[in-house]
Each structure stands twice: as structure tokens, then as C-alpha cells.
N, C-alpha and C positions, 0 to 999 in steps of 0.2 A: 062338934065331934063327926058328924055326918060327912060333911065334905072332905075330912081327912081319910075317912074309911073308903071314898069315891076314889082318891089318888094311891090309896095302897097298892091296888095290882098293877097300875103305872110305875110306880116307884119300883116294884120288884122285878118289872119288866127291865125296866133300865139298869137296875143292878146285874141283871141276867146278861143284858147286853154288853155292860162294861167288863164284867167278868171275861166274856169270851173274846172280846177286843183285846184283853191285856194278855190271854192265852195265846191269840193268834200272833199276835206282836213278838211274843216271848220265842215262839217257835220259828216263825217264817219273816221275823222283822228284820232290820238293816244287820247285815252279815259283818260290815267293816267294823270292828270293835277294838283295834289296836293300830297304833301306828310304829314302824320299825324305821329308825331313823339311822342313817350314816352320816358322814360327814357333811356332804351337800346336798344329800336327797332323802325324803321320806317315801315310805311305802304304807298305804292304807291295805290293811291286812284282815281276811276273815281269819277266824280263829279256829283249829282242829285241836279241841284238847280232849277229846273223849276217844275210845277205840273206834267207834263207828265213824265218826268224822276223820280221824286219821286215815282208817282204811279206805274211803270214798276220796278224800282229797280233792283232787282237781279233776276226776275222773269225769268223762262224758260231756265236757264242756268244749264249745268250740273256740272260745279265746278266753283271754285275760287282759282286763285294761291294762296300759302301760304302766299306770302308777299303783296298780294293785299287786298284792301277792297273798299266799295262804300262810298262815305262821302255825306251824305244829309245835305243840306245848304237852311236855312230858312230865310226869308228877315229879320224876326223880332223875337223875343222870342214867342214860342208857345208851345203847350202841344199836339202834335200830336200823333195818334194812329197807330201802326204798325201791321202787319199780315205778315205771311208767305205763302200766297196763291201761288201756283205754284213756289214756290222755292224749289229746289231739293237735298238741302245740308242743315244741320243745321248751324246756326249761332251764334255769340257772339254780341250783340247790346250793345254799349256804347254811353251813353246820356252824352252830353257835354253842357255846359251853354255858354253864350255870351262873358264870361272871360276865355274861354278855360279851363275850369275846370269841370274833370269828376263828376258828380252829380248821375249817376246811372249805372248800368250793369246788363244785363240780358244774362246768359250764357248758352249755348247750347239749345237754342230756337228750339223746336221740329218743325218739317214740320206739314202741315195739308192737310188733304184729303178732307173730307166733311164739318166738322165744323173749322174755324179758329179763334182761339182766339187773342183779340186785347191785345197788348203789349203797355204800355205808360211809359213814363218818370215820376220819382217822383215829379218832378216840372218843370216848363218852361226851355225849351232848344232852343240852336240855332243850333246846328249841331248833327249829329246822324251818328256814324261809325258801320258798319256791316262789321265784319271779320268772318273768319270760326270758326266754334265751336273749342274750345280748345286754340285760341289764348290768352283770357285774363289769363287763368291760367298759360300756360306756359310762358308769359312774365310778370307774376306778376302785371298785371296791375291793380291799385285800386281807390275805390272812393276817390275823394279829389285831386287827382293827376292832374296835369297841363298839356297840350298837347300843340304841337307846331306845326304850319303849316307852310311848305316850298313851 
């Protein structure tokens, strides 16, 4: 019994460390959590599924890797407006409805300095995918095409 009592503080310490590591990973861990696939290419996406994540989006980043994107997920169909404030590189924006069908595309959305123009979908959407400018043309992404999430 006595050797077990000597191990008790060590076990508690290890348990606390494990809890802290799990908490750290859930907050700061791998951000790529969803793949969005088109006919012939997939994009590894960070998920923006809360008000704070959607508001921050890709702001204050220097770049986005060529096979990466940000997928904005809304709880229900909506008509959100986007702007490129504090985004330092041009983007293509792909508007996707709840049936995972592309209903709109904005290519090479310009950066904004003083005045930021609002960008809106043509109809209600459930998802918005932001990728590097040129992605849509390079991969021949078209309105009416369906996407798959993995």
C-alpha cells in the first residue's frame, strides 16, 4: 500500500499534464479539419464556424498555402456580407448553398485599404470557401458544380 501512496502525487501530476495538453490541442491544435473537393482537386480547409472565427477569417495573415482555404460554415441559410479588411492577399470566394452546390463565385477579390466594399452571395448560402486568387480559373470551378466535404 505504501508504494502506491508514493506514486499518487506523480499520477495526479501526469493527469494534470494530460488534461492541459488536451486543452492546448483543442484550442491551438491542427486547424485543417475539413477537405472541400471539386471535380479534380481538394482544398484542405480551416473551419470558421463561430461568430468570432468568421469575423477574423484570414485577417492579418501574410499568405495562404496553395492547397489551403478557409471554409465558413453557418448554422442555417443566410445572406452574409464579406469584406477583405486586413487581408493581405487577394482571394477567390466561392458561395455554396446547403445542398453543397456552388451558387456564386467572386474571383480575385481586391484588398482594401481605407474603404472596404461588401461582397454578398447572389442568394442564401450555408458555406463560403475562401481560397487564393486564381484557384477558380486554374481549376475550372464553375457555378452549378457540387462540392464534397470530407
